[in-house]
Steps between C-alpha positions, in 0.01 A plus 500: 500500500613150590216280619675417827529865606131604510431537871178706475227537237255783570165585343317831509388816323792687340442875523692816435478723809432870436615677817419855603602667825328769708178520300237441772234664283500182290367301796186710525459538124504123443352385832818328614619427855853598611619143561292261292492295180204492259409403145402808300127547457301773326667842525812341653586369152580859399789530744763356264455764230476765772837395644672496162365840397514696825755350738865404521482121480770257610464168316600182688456134408219375722235242568513351850610147411752631247645730768528206739663282235758771434553521877554125521748518214689768694585250775542194276778388265487631143219376274301338781157651431237524227168680475170420327249769401336663198606825336410693188710536188622848589779714641376457858562127472848573365569714809390214725723251320796736522449546875474125552807436284700751701417322824531144368132402493395297195185644337281211385222729377195417294457779242142620443486686170175693545544643853755737654737402777343560841583807706477606863459861610701545822408815694756556776401734785750513783583140585172369359435366153169453323495250212242514221540228241376435148589145407492537122659195340574344839141382544512315166755244620393166358560146635614414145821695569586239764483227235778646287806270511735769631254597776428140597875456532518793743211359704655155514846620593409764760584411858227726648207714387345834594160646414398862545147518640408771249517232229189336650282787374506333158739203488379232743512225237864573414591544868358157579711345223811633672376410849417143401834460321669603825291255702566210263875561504504565878655845453406803713224727370478850649230765462456861607161639603618822328221743602194506727260493205631159390366301800202737518371483142678192362436282804399190304814515283726535804323213676528275196876538473584523872514118554802492266682788673803396707611859576247780536624859527299811574483812715276581795226673299482208255485252788218697663314511168526122470373456856208736437397328177498166685311630806779415742405793725856586596759761412774329700773445240657205684162329521428565131843367403440180698157449344642554151778253571246243618272537195450181294801392294540264204822342631673426829765775470458747789372838383695813593305825536700823508319824591698824487398808697702778344764635734373322813552124468441193286291209627549142383267207561543141383238227477709265715520740797238646733701818559632782283842662475542878499800657329571868573585740219807721533364854494620756247513875566204665329727721294664189350173383343452605138179308427341171596387391154613141451626444855270202552609352167865548597434315826327216314784474250762495773310240701439272201856539373640405839267202526612387153856505634396270785491766773282456810175693543666734751797561269266555205290754692818693580602500133150625416535777756835604353351513150201703617731739687705547185193555287340777708820703472475497119244634254253231403539121503872506425823363647855624534746392232769383530348261748537535873569201721147405612523124561 
């Protein structure tokens, strides 16, 4: 990868998705909700062996930020993206590298010898997906990895940065290194709220990094969770987006807040405007939807890729919508190859 070509450097938890379809009994057995994302606790940790032994599993390269980075690469010129995260020294990591290589995303992994690569059980029921994650090696990412010469080179040469909110469950120190590097070099730093439990249970971590965030992406349930955890006493998405945009910031760059609402519309607020913009989503026939796993990541990747190309917010939202529309018509967080014309 030439140093001048790195348009986006992403950081997150690399996971191998283990997808099963039409197994609603798993939701009750492991106390999972039809459309939610959780970290495995207690009995839920048994789901991975259960899937491998008793179900037909479809394996897909996953991890929210990694999905988004692959989505951004889809709309960008070749070799424009790289990804930071920790994996084990195992075949699952090899599968992740192969998937990234196929789609042009550079894997800048830290290898943790004594832990397995993380996995995510994806239980698809109808158009809903329930995600149950075991982080494995991902939660052992160390700030020392960022000091390696080849990684420092990626950080220095990147034109923009993206953090998956899931990473804040364990990696705030490393995330702040990336955020502060972005601030010092006056390059855009984006973050995704990722799941309702992030602003609910990792409120202090989100609040510590938010002043560095130039672009904040999330969906309506994540936005509501943030508002609830901060006692804002509102479920009005436009109002929440405006309050997020106006939250304290470490520099003078206006913050952009992008809140998706599935198939209804996307709301955008900026810190330099008192109003919000609403962008409708082109509806798909229900029978065209295969599954929604990764749709939000596809949107984020499309949006960030378009922004890296210098597109306006409105143009970038439309690219994100196109990527999300593509994704829900495929199985898992994947994209059509050869590439369609998205941008």
